[in-house]
C-alpha positions in Angstrom: -0.4 18.5 -31.7 -3.5 17.8 -29.2 -4.3 14.3 -29.3 -6.1 11.8 -26.8 -6.7 8.0 -27.2 -9.6 5.7 -25.4 -7.4 2.5 -24.3 -10.2 -0.3 -24.2 -10.9 -2.0 -20.5 -9.5 -5.3 -19.8 -7.0 -6.3 -22.2 -4.1 -8.3 -21.1 -0.8 -8.8 -23.4 0.4 -12.5 -23.3 4.0 -12.8 -22.8 5.4 -13.5 -26.2 7.3 -17.8 -26.5 10.9 -15.6 -25.4 9.1 -14.5 -22.0 9.5 -10.7 -23.6 6.9 -8.7 -21.5 4.1 -6.6 -23.5 2.7 -3.3 -22.2 -0.6 -3.4 -20.6 -3.0 -1.0 -20.3 -6.0 -0.8 -18.0 -8.8 1.3 -19.2 -8.1 5.3 -18.9 -8.1 8.0 -21.2 -4.6 9.3 -22.8 -4.0 12.7 -23.4 -1.2 14.7 -24.9 -2.2 17.7 -23.0 -5.2 18.5 -20.6 -6.2 20.9 -17.9 -7.4 19.9 -14.4 -9.4 22.7 -14.1 -10.5 24.6 -10.3 -9.2 21.8 -8.1 -7.9 22.2 -4.4 -4.2 21.8 -3.5 -3.5 19.1 -0.9 0.0 19.0 -0.8 1.8 21.5 2.9 5.1 20.3 0.1 3.9 22.8 -2.5 3.6 26.5 -2.7 0.0 25.9 -3.8 -1.1 24.1 -0.9 -4.5 25.5 -0.4 -5.2 27.6 -3.1 -7.3 26.2 -6.2 -5.8 26.3 -9.6 -6.0 24.8 -12.8 -3.1 22.5 -13.4 -2.0 22.3 -17.2 -0.3 18.7 -17.9 1.3 18.5 -21.2 3.4 15.1 -21.7 3.1 13.9 -18.3 4.3 16.7 -17.0 2.7 19.5 -15.4 4.0 22.7 -17.4 1.4 25.6 -15.3 -0.5 25.9 -12.9 -2.6 29.2 -13.0 -5.3 31.1 -10.4 -6.7 33.2 -13.6 -8.2 30.7 -15.7 -5.8 31.8 -18.4 -4.4 28.5 -19.5 -4.4 26.7 -23.0 -7.3 25.5 -24.9 -6.4 22.2 -23.8 -9.6 19.9 -22.8 -10.8 20.3 -19.7 -10.9 17.0 -17.5 -14.3 18.0 -16.4 -15.3 15.6 -13.6 -12.1 16.8 -11.6 -13.6 20.0 -11.4 -13.9 21.5 -7.4 -11.9 17.9 -6.6 -9.2 18.0 -3.9 -5.9 17.0 -5.3 -2.5 15.5 -3.8 0.7 14.0 -5.3 -0.5 10.2 -5.9 -1.0 8.2 -3.2 1.5 5.4 -3.0 0.0 2.1 -1.5 3.1 0.1 0.2 1.8 -2.9 0.8 -1.0 -4.8 -1.3 -1.3 -8.5 -3.2 -2.7 -10.2 -6.6 -3.8 -13.7 -6.9 -1.7 -13.9 -9.8 0.1 -15.6 -10.5 -1.6 -18.9 -9.1 -4.7 -17.5 -7.8 -6.2 -15.3 -10.2 -9.8 -15.9 -8.9 -8.9 -14.0 -6.2 -7.6 -11.1 -7.8 -5.8 -10.5 -11.3 -3.8 -7.8 -12.5 -6.4 -6.0 -14.6 -8.9 -6.5 -11.5 -6.0 -5.0 -8.5 -5.4 -2.2 -10.9 -8.9 -0.9 -11.2 -9.4 -1.4 -7.2 -6.3 0.6 -6.5 -7.2 3.9 -8.7 -10.7 3.6 -7.6 -8.8 4.2 -4.0 -6.7 6.5 -5.2 -3.5 5.1 -5.7 -0.9 5.8 -8.5 1.6 3.2 -7.2 1.1 -0.1 -5.4 3.7 -2.1 -3.6 3.2 -5.1 -4.9 4.0 -8.6 -2.6 5.7 -11.3 -3.3 3.6 -13.6 -1.6 2.2 -15.8 -5.4 2.2 -19.2 -6.7 5.0 -19.5 -7.3 6.7 -16.9 -5.2 8.1 -14.1 -6.9 11.8 -14.4 -5.7 13.9 -14.5 -9.2 14.4 -12.3 -12.0 11.7 -13.7 -14.4 9.4 -13.2 -11.9 10.0 -9.7 -11.7 10.2 -9.1 -15.3 6.9 -10.6 -15.6 4.8 -8.1 -14.0 3.1 -6.7 -16.5 2.9 -2.9 -17.3 -0.4 -0.2 -16.9 -0.5 2.9 -18.2 -2.5 4.5 -15.1 -0.5 2.8 -12.3 3.0 1.7 -11.4 3.6 -1.2 -9.5 6.3 -1.0 -6.8 8.2 -4.9 -7.1 9.1 -6.5 -4.2 11.1 -9.6 -4.6 11.0 -12.2 -1.8 13.6 -12.5 0.8 14.0 -16.2 0.7 13.7 -18.8 -1.9 10.0 -19.8 -1.9 9.5 -17.8 1.0 10.5 -20.6 3.2 12.9 -18.0 5.4 16.1 -20.1 4.6 18.4 -19.4 1.9 18.3 -15.5 0.5 16.7 -15.6 -2.9 18.8 -13.9 -5.8 18.4 -10.2 -5.1 20.5 -8.6 -6.8 19.4 -9.9 -10.0 15.6 -8.9 -8.9 17.0 -5.7 -7.9 18.2 -5.6 -11.3 15.3 -6.2 -12.7 13.5 -3.4 -10.6 12.4 -4.7 -7.0 12.7 -1.9 -4.9 12.6 -4.0 -1.9 12.5 -7.1 -0.7 10.5 -9.0 1.6 8.8 -12.5 3.0 5.4 -11.3 3.1 3.7 -12.4 6.5 6.0 -15.0 6.5 8.7 -14.1 9.4 12.0 -14.9 9.2 13.0 -17.2 12.1 16.4 -17.8 11.2 18.3 -14.7 13.3 21.2 -15.5 11.0 19.0 -15.2 7.6 18.2 -11.6 8.7 21.4 -10.4 9.6 22.9 -11.7 5.6 19.9 -10.1 4.5 20.7 -6.4 5.9 24.3 -7.1 5.4 23.6 -8.1 1.6 21.1 -5.5 1.2 23.4 -2.6 2.1 25.2 -3.1 -1.2 22.1 -2.6 -3.4 20.6 0.4 -1.7 17.4 -1.5 -1.0 15.2 -1.6 2.7 14.3 -5.5 3.9 11.1 -5.6 5.1 10.3 -8.1 7.9 6.9 -9.4 9.3 7.0 -9.6 13.2 5.7 -13.0 14.4 6.9 -15.5 16.8 4.9 -18.2 15.8 5.4 -20.4 18.1 4.1 -18.4 20.7 0.7 -18.3 18.7 1.1 -21.8 16.9 -2.7 -21.9 16.4 -3.7 -18.5 16.9 -6.8 -16.7 15.0 -7.8 -13.4 17.1 -6.1 -11.0 19.4 -5.3 -11.9 23.1 -8.4 -10.4 24.9 -11.9 -10.2 25.8 -13.7 -11.2 22.7 -11.3 -14.0 21.9 -11.6 -15.5 26.2 -15.5 -15.3 25.5 -15.5 -17.1 21.9 -12.6 -19.6 22.8 -10.5 -18.4 20.2 -6.8 -19.5 19.8 -5.2 -16.1 20.8 -2.4 -14.2 19.1 -0.7 -12.4 22.0 0.9 -8.6 21.5 4.3 -10.7 22.8 4.4 -12.7 19.6 4.6 -9.6 18.0 7.2 -7.6 20.8 9.6 -10.3 20.7 10.7 -10.2 17.0 10.1 -6.5 16.8 12.9 -6.1 19.5 14.9 -8.9 17.9 14.7 -7.7 14.4 15.6 -4.5 15.7 18.6 -5.7 17.2 20.0 -7.5 14.3 19.5 -4.6 12.6 21.8 -2.5 14.9 24.3 -5.2 14.7 24.3 -5.9 11.4 24.0 -2.1 9.4 21.4 -1.8 6.3 18.0 -0.7 6.3 15.3 -2.5 8.0 11.3 -1.7 7.4 9.3 -3.4 10.7 6.0 -4.4 8.6 2.2 -4.2 10.1 3.0 -3.2 13.6 -0.5 -4.3 15.8 0.3 -2.8 19.5 1.2 -0.4 21.8 4.4 -2.4 22.9 5.7 -2.1 19.3 5.0 1.2 18.8 7.9 2.1 21.7 10.2 -0.4 20.8 10.6 1.7 17.2 10.3 4.8 18.6 13.5 4.1 20.9 15.3 2.5 18.2 14.8 6.0 16.1 16.0 7.6 18.9 19.2 5.2 19.0 19.9 6.0 15.5 18.8 2.5 13.9 17.8 3.0 10.2 14.6 1.5 10.7 11.3 2.4 9.6 7.7 0.7 9.8 4.0 0.5 8.5 0.3 0.3 10.0 -2.3 -1.5 8.3 -5.3 0.3 8.0 -7.3 -2.5 9.9 -5.1 -1.6 12.5 -5.7 1.7 12.7 -9.6 1.5 12.3 -10.5 -2.3 13.5 -10.8 -3.5 17.3 -11.0 -6.3 18.7 -15.2 -5.9 19.2 -15.4 -6.2 15.3 -14.4 -9.8 16.4 -17.3 -10.5 18.0 -19.5 -10.6 15.3 -17.7 -13.3 13.9 -17.6 -11.6 10.0 -14.4 -13.5 8.6 -14.1 -9.9 6.9 -12.3 -8.8 9.9 -9.9 -11.7 10.3 -6.4 -10.2 9.5 -3.1 -10.6 11.1 -1.9 -9.2 12.9 -5.0 -9.3 14.6 -7.4 -6.3 15.1 -6.3 -5.3 19.2 -7.8 -3.4 21.8 -8.7 0.4 21.7 -5.5 1.2 23.7 -3.3 -0.7 21.2 -5.5 1.3 18.0 -4.5 4.7 19.6 -1.0 3.8 20.4 -0.5 3.2 16.7 -2.2 6.6 16.0 0.1 8.4 17.9 3.0 6.6 16.9 1.6 7.8 12.9 1.5 11.4 14.1 4.5 11.9 16.1 6.7 9.2 12.8 7.4 6.6 14.5 5.4 5.4 12.2 6.0 6.0 8.7 3.3 4.2 6.3 -0.3 3.5 6.1 -1.0 0.9 4.5 -3.8 -1.3 2.9 -2.7 -4.5 3.2 -4.9 -5.5 0.2 -5.5 -9.5 0.8 -8.3 -10.3 -1.5 -10.3 -13.7 -0.9 -12.8 -15.9 -2.1 -15.6 -17.6 -1.3 -13.8 -21.0 -0.1 -11.3 -19.3 1.7 -14.2 -17.0 3.9 -17.1 -18.2 3.5 -16.3 -20.8 6.5 -16.3 -20.7 10.3 -13.7 -17.9 11.7 -11.2 -20.7 12.9 -11.3 -22.0 9.3 -11.2 -19.0 7.8 -8.1 -17.4 5.8 -6.6 -14.4 7.1 -6.7 -11.1 4.9 -9.7 -8.1 4.2 -9.7 -6.7 0.8 -9.0 -2.9 1.5 -7.4 -1.1 -1.1 -10.8 0.7 -2.8 -11.8 2.2 1.1 -8.6 2.7 3.0 -8.7 6.8 2.7 -12.8 6.7 3.5 -11.8 4.3 6.8 -8.8 6.9 7.3 -11.1 10.0 7.0 -13.5 8.6 9.4 -11.5 7.7 12.4 -9.7 11.0 12.1 -11.2 13.5 10.3 -8.9 16.9 11.1 -7.3 19.0 8.6 -3.8 17.7 10.8 -4.5 14.1 9.9 -5.2 14.9 6.0 -2.1 16.7 6.2 -0.7 13.7 7.6 -2.2 11.3 5.2 -0.6 13.1 2.6 2.7 13.3 4.3 2.6 9.0 4.9 1.4 8.3 1.6 2.7 10.7 -0.6 5.7 11.4 0.3 7.5 9.2 2.7 6.7 6.2 1.5 8.4 7.8 -1.9 11.3 8.5 0.5 11.2 4.7 1.4 11.2 2.9 -1.6 13.8 5.3 -3.3 11.2 7.1 -5.5 11.4 10.5 -6.9 10.2 13.2 -4.9 6.5 14.4 -6.3 5.0 17.8 -5.4 2.3 19.9 -6.7 4.3 22.3 -8.6 5.0 23.7 -12.5 8.1 20.9 -13.9 6.7 18.0 -11.9 5.8 14.9 -13.4 2.2 14.4 -13.9 1.3 12.1 -10.5 -1.8 13.0 -9.0 -4.9 11.6 -6.7 -8.3 13.7 -7.1 -10.3 13.0 -4.2 -13.0 14.6 -1.6 -13.7 14.8 2.0 -17.6 13.2 1.7 -19.1 10.0 0.4 -18.0 6.9 0.4 -16.2 4.3 -2.0 -18.9 1.7 -3.2 -17.3 0.5 -6.6 -15.6 -3.0 -5.6 -13.6 -3.5 -8.7 -11.5 -6.2 -6.4 -12.5 -9.8 -6.8 -12.5 -10.1 -3.3 -15.5 -11.0 -1.2 -14.0 -10.2 2.0 -14.8 -6.8 2.4 -14.9 -4.9 6.3 -17.7 -2.7 6.6 -16.4 0.1 8.7 -17.6 3.7 8.2 -16.3 6.0 5.3 -15.6 9.7 5.3 -14.8 10.8 2.0 -13.5 8.7 -1.3 -10.8 8.9 -4.1 -12.7 10.3 -7.2 -9.6 9.0 -9.6 -6.2 9.4 -10.7 -3.5 11.1 -13.0 0.1 9.5 -14.1 2.2 10.6 -16.6 -0.4 11.0 -19.6 -3.3 8.9 -18.0 -6.6 9.8 -16.8 -8.6 7.4 -14.7 -11.8 8.3 -13.1 -13.0 6.1 -10.2 -15.9 3.4 -11.1 -14.8 3.8 -15.1 
């Protein structure tokens, strides 16, 4: 029977006295069946790639795909007509202020921002207060209808880089990877133990490569902008020595390592050579490092103070080359929203981080607008991301789960659902218009 239900916005169901997780819904439309009319498929793995079709979804699954407008009389999602459609995008690295700093971002605002940005899944980093380093903290993440979390558990207790956290318990609770986020693992033996232990859990260990002793007060790339202003620097060496170390440990210990946040040419080459040697390594790059450069620092706008720092144009070109040749697997938003207290201050005192999740696609397209780049985007954020997190494959085909992003190649994302004040102002070309996840349909800006 045809039905739909409108779910109200921003209703957060609390945990009950026993800690049972309540289902939480963001504003979206829930349909038993519906049709996405006249959408153009962008999915090189789909037999419908490049074709304009109607897609019938019934009970969260693609029931039919047709070019002749002869599907059932199910409701039409009219705002989707004429848009491009791909498998749902996955953001491999983002943060919520909850728990502990809900003034920066709460779960509701992050879900709305992610859906506005076109993401159906978000890898939720564990750098919260307290850290997400045990089973209850994974189980306490609220559920939403229009977005699925990819829980990332802390690698060490309290993100302190010393004693391993309760990895097995968190894995059973749903954690799909382990990371101390941007807290580098200073002790080599800790990383070795983590890689060895995680092998038995079929989970990937994420490492942020930065040798803090080489940049204890660093706030910007070691380049012309920092030299001109007298800023303390974060040299490329601080990253590359850790990339080299982490890859050597992974080669010795086995297991699967993910190098998080590559930012310089030398790091790309180290990962490229490691993959050629057969080391089970993957890597990501933050959108800021793909589109921004050290010249942005000259504005002293603290929205551009990110970690790793915005580096030179030659580094940026090397990152793009690594993404195109498969050395770098993922593009991530690295969404890190901040409030006025943390950003409305002088550069040296401001916190690192940028609010990025709503504009990641438009920034990517502004730098690389070719068809090859568009297909690379879909490959990275829809297909490679699913492989790295161990999620099931999704293609645009009959029988597949309804997990789609709807988007256009022009315009820009102006909506700001995120609570973060630290939005960079790079040029955008293209924007997400909405997402479909199972039976839920979300229109950007709704």
